[in-house]
N, C-alpha and C positions, 0 to 999 in steps of 0.2 A: 705535599700538604695533605693533611687528613681530610676525609669527607666533611663537608659543611652541612650542618642541619639548620633549619629555620631558627631554632633557639640560639644559634651561635651568631646570628646577625645582630650586631649591636646598634649600629647607626646606618641609616641609608638616606641619601639626599640627592637631589637632581642638580645637574650642572648644565651649562649651555651646550648647544649642538647635540642634544640627545645623549650626552654622556652621563651615566649613572655611576655612583661610587658607593660601595658598601664597606663598612669596617666589620671585619669578621673575627671570630674567636670571642669567647665570653668576655674578654677584656678589651676587645677591639684592637688586637695587636697587629693585624694585617689588613691591608687595603686592597680591594679589587675594583677595577673599573671596566665598564662595558657600555655599548650603545644599544639602543632599541631600533629595530627596523620594522616598519609597518608592512606586514605580509599581505599582499594584494589589497593594500589600503587598510582601513578600519573595517575589516571583513567580518568581525564578530557581530556587528550590528547593522551592516549595510551590504548590499550585494557586492561580492568580490570583483576586483578588477574593473570597477566603474569609476566614473568621474566623481560620483557621490562618495564612494568609499575613500578615494584618494584625498579629496578635499576635507573630508571629516577627520582623517588621520592628521593632516597638516593643521587643521583647526585645533586639534587636541594636543598639538605640540610636536608632532613628528618632524624630524629634519632628515630622515632617511625613509624612503618608501620603495616598495618592490611591487612590480606588476609583470604580467606575462603577455607575450606578443604572438599572435597568429596572423597569417595573411589571408585575405579574401581572394576570390577567384581573379579579380582584377588587380591583385598584388598591392592592396591597400592594407597597411598594418593596423590591426585592431587589438584592443586589450581583451584577451580571452585565454583561459587556461587550457581547456579541452579543445579537441578539433571539432566537436559538435556542440549543440545546445541542449543536449538531453538533461544534463544535471542543472544547468542554470536557467533554462527556459522551457523545459518539457518539449523540446523539438529534436528530432533525430537528424535534422539537416546539418551537413558539414559546412564549415565556413569556407572551405576550398571550393565548394560548388556554388557559392553565392557571391554576387558582386556587392560592393559597399552599400548600395542603395537597398538591396535585399536584406543585408545584415541589419541595417537601421530599422527594419520592420519587425525584428525579432526581439522579444523581451529577454532580459537576463536578470530578472528580479529574484531568482532562486525561490520560487514558490514552495518547493518542498521543504525548505529550511526556514524561510522568512514569511511564508503565507502570501497574502495579497497586498502587502504594504508597499511594494515597489513594482507594480505592474507596468508602469510607464518607463522604467529604466532600460536603456539600451546599451549594447557594447560600444564603448567610445572608440573612435579612430585615435590612433597614436597622436595624430596632429592636434587633437583637442587637448590632450594631456600636455603636449609641448606648449600649447598656448597658456595653459594654467601654470606650467613650470616657469614661464617667463616672468610671472608675477611672484614667484617664490625663489628668489636667487639663493636663499639659504638652504634650499632643499636639494638633496642628492637622490636621484632615481636609479634604482637597481633594475635594469631592464632585462628580463629573461626571455631569450629567443627560444621558442619551443621546438622540440625535435620533430613534431609532426609536420610543421611547416617546412622545416629544413628537408625532410624526406620527400615532401610533395613537390616543392619548388626548386630545391637546391640551394646551397650556401650562397652562391653569387647573387641570385635573385633576391633572396630574403635580406641579405646584408645590404645590398644596394638600396632596397626599399626602406629599411629601418634607419640606416645611417643618414639617408637623405632627409627624412622627416625629423630626425633628432638634431640635425646640424645646428639650429639656432640655440639649443641648450646642451650641446654635446659635452661641454665642460662641466656640466652638473650630473653626468651620467656614468654609470658603471654597467658594462655589458656582461651578462651572466648567461650560462647555459649548462646543460648536462653534456652537450656536444663539444668536444675539445677542438674539432676542426674549425668550427665557426669562431671559436675564441682565438685560435691561432691566426685566422684570417683577419679578425678584428684588430689584433696586434699589428699586423702588417699594414693595415689601412689607417688607423688612427692611434694617437698617443693618449689612450685612456686606460684606466684600470679595468681588469677583467675578473670575473668570478666563476670558478668551476664548481658545479654541483656534483658531489660524490654519490654515485648510485650504490656502490658496493664497498664495504670496508674490508679491504684485503691488501696484500702486498703489491699486487699489480696496480691498484688504484694509487697507492702511495708513490710508486715509481712514476706514474703519470703526473701526479701533482708535482713531484720534484723536477720533472722535465719541463712542465708547463710554467711553473713558478707564477701562479696567479696571485693577484693582490688579495683575493678573498677565496676561501674554501667553504662551501656550503655543505651541510649534512643534516639529514633528518635525525632528530634526537634518538629515535628508535634504532638507528643503525650504528650509533656510537658503540665503542667497546665498553666493557664493564668499567665502573668508576675508578677502580684501582689501576687501570691501564692508561698510559699516557696518550695524549693526542699527538699526531705527527707534528714534529717541530719543523718550522720553516719561517720565512719572512712574511708569510700570508697572515691574514686575520681570519680566525675561525668564525663562521656564522652558523648557528644551530636553530632549527625550526622543528616543529611548531610548539612554542612555549607560551603558556598562559598563566603559569604559577610563578610568583616572585621568588619564592624560596628555591625552586628548581633553577631559575635564572641565575641566582647567586651561586648555587652549587656548580653550575656549568662555568660561570666566570672564574671560579676558583680553580677549575681544571685548565684554564687558558683560553676559554671562548671569549672573543672580543666583541661579538655582536649577537644579540638575541632577537630572532625574528618571531613576531607575534601578530596574530589577527586581532587580538584583544588589546590594541595599542593604548586606548584611553585608560583602560583599567590598569595596565602595567605602568604606564607613565604616572598615573595618580599614586599608585602604591610606592613608586620609587621615591616619592617625596615624603614618605612617612618615617617617623622615628620609632624604633622598636625598643 
């Protein structure tokens, strides 16, 4: 398929379960479909990886949400992308050095990005999100286990902690990671889909994907090959992040990307219902 430009998108409309469809080509001669995934919740307008961001995404229509997991010193899973609070809370403290009670005392309102609007927001325990998920049976959570926690505690400890907490809503979850070993162990323990995040686009990574056969392959849009080069073929669904432009999303879908991960969930969802 030739590259798709914004002017080639004839009709776009929203379907159920986050499925978007676009008729492309000047005469709308071809159809592409993809899903939207809320990256760290509705993180464009709310502090990432927080209960507020996740619920805002769901309220905006999200049926697929992604968030990151790190463990505190007492092995309690929390939603947090980095190993410390420098970026989200102006604190150099590492979550590995704090127990859950101490984590609850640190703000994650991202003052550098969002100012003082969310000074009372804290990093939620995974158990809190599981409680919320119980009320959202239609929502699928893509749960990313971060490599820093795996390196600090080991695969067994982290997976024990995460799977135990997720158990009530495990059927709504996909476990994802940059670490293939934790994904392989996940497969041995539970019958749930997995997603591997590709760090480097090269032949070695392709061979890893072919051996692992994950249900989902994640990749940063900046690491994809040139538009004229094909994506790796396989039974997996390609998930590409971070996308906030509807035209770019449609171009990626035309290349075979089945899921678009975005922090600007509400804006992308709204635009998907527009007619061009």
